[in-house]
C-alpha positions as CSV (number, residue, x, y, z in Angstrom):
1,M,0.0,0.0,0.0
2,K,1.1,3.5,-0.7
3,E,2.0,5.6,2.4
4,G,0.1,8.7,3.3
5,I,-3.0,8.2,1.0
6,H,-5.2,6.2,3.4
7,P,-7.3,7.7,6.2
8,E,-6.6,6.8,9.8
9,Y,-8.5,3.6,10.8
10,R,-9.1,3.6,14.6
11,E,-11.6,2.8,17.3
12,V,-14.4,5.4,17.5
13,V,-17.4,5.7,19.8
14,F,-20.7,6.2,18.0
15,L,-23.3,7.8,20.3
16,D,-27.0,7.4,19.5
17,Q,-28.5,10.7,20.7
18,Q,-32.0,9.4,21.0
19,T,-31.3,6.5,23.2
20,G,-27.9,7.4,24.7
21,S,-26.3,4.1,23.8
22,K,-22.7,4.0,22.8
23,I,-21.1,1.7,20.3
24,I,-17.3,1.3,20.0
25,T,-16.2,0.2,16.6
26,R,-13.4,0.9,14.1
27,S,-13.9,3.7,11.6
28,T,-12.1,6.3,9.5
29,V,-14.7,9.0,10.4
30,N,-13.3,12.5,11.3
31,T,-14.4,13.8,14.7
32,R,-13.7,16.9,16.8
33,E,-15.0,15.5,20.1
34,T,-13.6,12.8,22.4
35,V,-15.1,10.7,25.2
36,E,-13.4,8.7,27.9
37,I,-14.7,5.1,28.5
38,D,-13.0,2.8,31.0
39,G,-10.1,5.2,31.3
40,K,-9.3,5.3,27.6
41,S,-10.0,8.3,25.3
42,Y,-11.9,7.7,22.1
43,P,-13.0,10.0,19.2
44,L,-16.8,10.6,19.5
45,F,-19.3,10.6,16.6
46,K,-22.9,11.6,17.4
47,C,-25.6,9.8,15.4
48,D,-29.1,11.0,15.1
49,V,-30.5,7.5,14.3
50,T,-29.1,4.0,14.7
51,A,-30.5,0.5,14.4
52,E,-31.4,0.8,18.1
53,S,-33.6,3.9,17.7
54,H,-34.8,3.7,14.1
55,P,-38.6,2.8,13.8
56,F,-37.9,0.3,11.1
57,Y,-35.6,-1.8,13.3
58,T,-37.6,-1.3,16.6
59,G,-40.9,-2.2,15.0
60,A,-42.5,1.1,16.2
61,Q,-43.4,2.4,12.7
62,T,-47.0,2.9,11.8
63,R,-48.5,0.5,9.3
64,I,-51.3,1.3,7.0
65,V,-54.1,-1.1,7.1
66,D,-54.5,-2.2,3.4
67,A,-57.3,-4.8,4.0
68,G,-60.0,-2.2,4.0
69,R,-58.6,-0.4,1.0
70,V,-58.4,-3.5,-1.1
71,E,-61.9,-4.5,-0.2
72,K,-63.2,-1.1,-1.2
73,F,-61.4,-1.2,-4.5
74,R,-62.8,-4.6,-5.3
75,A,-66.3,-3.6,-4.4
76,R,-66.1,-0.5,-6.6
77,F,-64.5,-2.4,-9.4
78,A,-67.2,-5.1,-9.2
79,R,-69.9,-2.4,-9.5
80,T,-68.2,-0.9,-12.5
81,T,-67.9,-4.2,-14.4
82,G,-71.5,-5.1,-13.5
83,A,-72.8,-1.8,-15.0
84,V,-70.8,-2.2,-18.2
85,S,-72.1,-5.7,-18.8
86,K,-75.7,-4.6,-18.3
87,A,-75.3,-1.7,-20.7
88,S,-74.0,-4.0,-23.5
């Protein structure tokens, strides 16, 4: 590998601001803040959303009930096809 062209790959703390959970992993992300965990200083990256707080992963998202919509469509379509066949 060429020297001086790759970013620094180091341990970084990712902080989920919604839940307050911290994840230590390796990354090349640039940060200005640091945090001390277990007596060791780590770069800190603040995340707005992680898998722990995102509605898709937590199952908290709202779901649209399609059953009623499908039944309404079928009923309306059935009325339309019935009217066409009577007219011909």
